[in-house]
C-alpha positions as CSV (number, residue, x, y, z in Angstrom):
1,M,39.8,46.2,-4.9
2,S,38.7,48.4,-8.0
3,D,38.4,45.1,-10.2
4,L,36.0,43.6,-7.8
5,A,32.1,43.7,-7.6
6,Y,30.1,43.3,-4.4
7,R,26.6,41.7,-4.5
8,V,24.2,39.7,-2.4
9,A,25.1,36.1,-2.3
10,G,22.9,33.6,-4.0
11,P,22.3,29.8,-4.0
12,S,24.8,29.3,-6.9
13,D,27.5,30.8,-4.7
14,Q,27.4,28.2,-2.0
15,S,30.0,25.7,-3.3
16,A,32.4,28.6,-4.1
17,L,32.0,30.0,-0.5
18,A,32.8,26.6,1.1
19,G,35.9,26.4,-1.2
20,L,37.5,29.7,0.1
21,D,40.7,29.3,2.2
22,D,40.1,30.9,5.6
23,S,43.3,29.6,7.1
24,F,45.6,32.2,8.7
25,T,49.2,32.5,10.3
26,T,50.1,34.4,13.3
27,D,53.3,35.3,15.3
28,Y,51.2,36.3,18.3
29,V,48.1,35.0,20.4
30,Y,46.2,36.4,23.2
31,E,46.7,34.6,26.5
32,V,43.8,34.8,28.8
33,A,44.1,34.5,32.6
34,A,41.0,34.2,34.6
35,G,40.8,35.4,38.1
36,D,38.1,35.2,40.8
37,I,36.3,38.3,39.6
38,G,37.9,39.2,36.3
39,F,40.2,38.4,33.3
40,G,43.3,39.5,31.9
41,L,44.6,39.5,28.2
42,R,48.2,39.3,27.3
43,L,49.8,39.4,23.8
44,V,52.3,36.7,23.6
45,P,54.7,35.6,20.8
46,V,54.7,32.1,19.4
47,D,57.6,30.6,17.8
48,P,57.3,29.0,15.3
49,P,54.2,30.9,13.9
50,L,50.8,29.3,14.6
51,V,49.0,28.2,11.4
52,K,45.5,27.9,11.8
53,V,43.4,25.6,9.5
54,Y,39.6,25.3,10.1
55,P,38.0,21.9,9.7
56,D,35.5,21.4,7.0
57,D,32.7,20.4,9.3
58,G,32.1,23.9,10.8
59,D,33.8,23.0,14.0
60,A,36.0,25.9,13.7
61,G,36.2,27.9,16.9
62,D,35.5,31.3,15.3
63,A,33.7,31.4,12.0
64,A,35.5,34.4,10.9
65,T,39.1,34.5,9.6
66,G,39.8,36.9,7.0
67,A,38.5,39.9,8.8
68,D,40.3,42.7,7.1
69,D,42.4,40.3,5.0
70,A,43.6,38.6,8.0
71,G,41.4,35.4,7.7
72,S,37.8,34.9,9.0
73,V,35.4,35.8,12.0
74,G,32.0,34.7,13.4
75,N,30.3,32.6,15.9
76,A,32.1,29.5,17.1
77,G,31.4,26.4,15.0
78,A,28.8,28.4,12.9
79,A,28.7,26.8,9.4
80,Y,28.0,29.2,6.6
81,D,24.3,29.2,6.3
82,T,21.9,31.1,4.1
83,G,18.9,30.4,6.5
84,T,17.7,32.6,9.4
85,G,19.8,34.1,12.1
86,P,19.2,34.0,15.9
87,D,15.7,34.8,16.9
88,G,14.6,34.0,13.4
89,A,16.2,37.0,12.1
90,G,16.9,36.8,8.3
91,A,20.5,36.3,7.4
92,H,22.2,38.5,4.7
93,E,25.3,37.6,2.9
94,I,27.5,39.8,0.7
95,V,30.2,38.4,-1.8
96,A,33.2,39.9,-3.4
97,V,33.6,38.7,-7.0
98,D,36.5,39.4,-9.4
99,S,36.2,40.2,-13.1
100,D,36.2,36.5,-14.0
101,G,33.3,35.8,-11.7
102,A,35.5,34.1,-9.1
103,L,34.5,34.7,-5.5
104,R,37.3,36.3,-3.3
105,G,35.5,36.8,-0.1
106,F,32.2,37.1,1.7
107,V,30.5,38.3,4.8
108,A,27.4,36.8,6.4
109,V,25.4,38.7,9.0
110,A,22.1,38.5,10.9
111,H,20.0,41.1,12.6
112,E,18.9,40.2,16.2
113,R,15.5,42.2,16.3
114,W,15.0,42.0,20.0
115,N,18.0,44.0,20.8
116,R,18.6,45.6,17.4
117,R,22.1,44.0,17.2
118,L,23.8,43.1,13.9
119,V,25.7,39.7,14.3
120,I,28.7,39.3,12.1
121,R,28.3,35.5,11.7
122,R,31.2,35.1,9.3
123,I,33.7,37.1,7.3
124,T,36.3,35.4,5.1
125,V,38.8,36.8,2.4
126,D,40.5,34.0,0.4
127,S,44.1,33.8,1.6
128,A,45.6,34.6,-1.8
129,H,43.7,38.0,-1.9
130,R,44.2,39.4,1.5
131,G,45.9,42.7,2.1
132,R,43.8,44.3,-0.7
133,G,41.1,46.0,1.3
134,I,38.5,43.3,0.5
135,G,37.7,42.5,4.1
136,G,37.4,46.2,5.1
137,E,34.9,46.8,2.2
138,L,32.8,43.7,3.0
139,M,32.6,44.9,6.7
140,R,31.7,48.4,5.6
141,R,28.8,47.0,3.4
142,A,27.7,44.8,6.2
143,L,27.6,47.5,8.7
144,A,25.7,49.8,6.1
145,H,23.1,46.9,5.9
146,G,22.9,46.9,9.7
147,R,22.0,50.5,9.7
148,A,19.5,50.0,7.0
149,V,17.6,47.4,9.0
150,G,17.8,49.5,12.4
151,A,20.4,47.8,14.1
152,R,22.1,49.9,16.9
153,T,25.3,47.9,17.4
154,A,27.4,45.3,15.5
155,W,28.9,42.2,17.3
156,L,31.3,39.4,16.5
157,E,33.2,36.5,18.1
158,V,36.8,35.8,17.3
159,T,39.2,33.2,18.7
160,S,42.0,34.5,20.9
161,V,44.6,33.1,18.6
162,N,43.5,35.1,15.6
163,V,45.3,38.3,16.5
164,P,45.5,39.5,12.8
165,A,41.7,39.5,12.7
166,V,41.5,41.1,16.3
167,R,43.8,43.9,14.9
168,A,41.5,44.4,11.8
169,Y,38.6,44.6,13.8
170,R,39.9,47.2,16.1
171,R,40.9,49.4,13.1
172,M,37.2,48.9,12.0
173,G,36.1,50.4,15.2
174,F,35.3,47.2,17.2
175,R,36.3,46.9,20.7
176,L,36.5,44.1,23.2
177,C,33.1,43.6,25.1
178,G,33.6,40.1,26.6
179,L,34.9,36.7,26.4
180,D,34.1,33.0,27.0
181,T,36.8,30.5,28.1
182,T,34.4,27.5,27.8
183,L,32.8,28.1,24.4
184,Y,35.2,25.9,22.5
185,T,35.4,23.1,25.0
186,G,35.1,19.7,23.1
187,T,35.8,21.2,19.7
188,A,39.0,21.3,17.5
189,S,39.6,24.8,19.0
190,E,39.7,23.6,22.7
191,G,42.2,25.6,24.6
192,E,41.3,28.8,22.7
193,T,39.1,31.6,24.2
194,A,36.2,33.2,22.5
195,L,36.6,37.0,22.4
196,F,33.5,39.2,21.8
197,M,33.9,42.5,20.1
198,A,31.3,45.2,19.3
199,R,30.9,48.7,17.9
200,P,28.0,51.1,17.9
201,L,26.2,51.8,14.5
202,T,24.4,54.9,15.5
């Protein structure tokens, strides 16, 4: 991580961001069982391991895969975008760049002003550079930005099959706060469940 620089993303970074490999492999997935008045999550092994590759069109289930070097996270189907976030809130993107100027990861967030929530729209670390703390540092900087703009909580969405990312987010202080069994219906991620995670910033 010491040979990397972190800075705000610019227009010239867009093509490189789109080229980052946000695929991941997992030996476990979360199985969600819905009851009349509740849900249950169970960690189940998969053999052979599941390899998740997101389509290029943004129809990706969760937009985050490389959380702490596990792949990526974010809102379902949310293509990387430097425009405004929900409620017209301005988006903020941070990139990790190596000494040669190559992008190795990024995080995109938006501040929802009405409830003072920082939405982690996407976080990705290139697959060849995971396990080096890049995702953790990107998240640390994103959360610091959230505090600076007055956010009280940070929130993200991740697919139930991205167990490496869920584990990484838990290490970063995020806890499960909800789920949606229908969010990915009609997408390439149909059959997966959207898990919502949050953590306080105050």
